[in-house]
C-alpha positions, 0 to 999 in steps of 0.5 A: 354153273357154266362159264357163260352163265358166270360171265353173264352174272359178271356182266349184269353186276358190273353194268348195275354197279357202274350205273348206280355209282355214275347215275349222280354225275351223269344222269339220274335215268341211270338209277332206273337202268341200274335197277334193271341190271340188278333184276337181270343179275338176280334173274340169272343167279336164281336160274343158275341156283334153282332146278326150274328154268326161268327161261322157259314157259310161263316165267320166260313170259314174265321176264319178258314182261318186266323187260318191256316195262323197263324199257318202256319206262326208260324211253318215256323218262328219256324222252321227257328229259329231252324234251325238257332240256330243249326248252 
C-alpha cells in the first residue's frame, strides 16, 4: 500500500464519518452522501487488498455507474428539498 492510497482511505473515511455524524444537525441528504463516501472507502480499501485492479476494465465501468447513480439521487433529492423549502 502506498502513501497516496492511505491518504485516500483517510479522506473517504473522514468524509463519511463527518457526513453521517452531522446529518441530523445539517440535512438528511448527508446520510446519502455519507453512504457514498463509505462506498468510496470500501472500494479503495478492497482495491488495495486484492490483486485485481478495480479501476480497470469492467470494474471501472461498475464503479462509474455506481457513482453516477449516487450523483443522480443526491441531485434529485437536493432539487426536491430546495423546491419544497421555497413554497
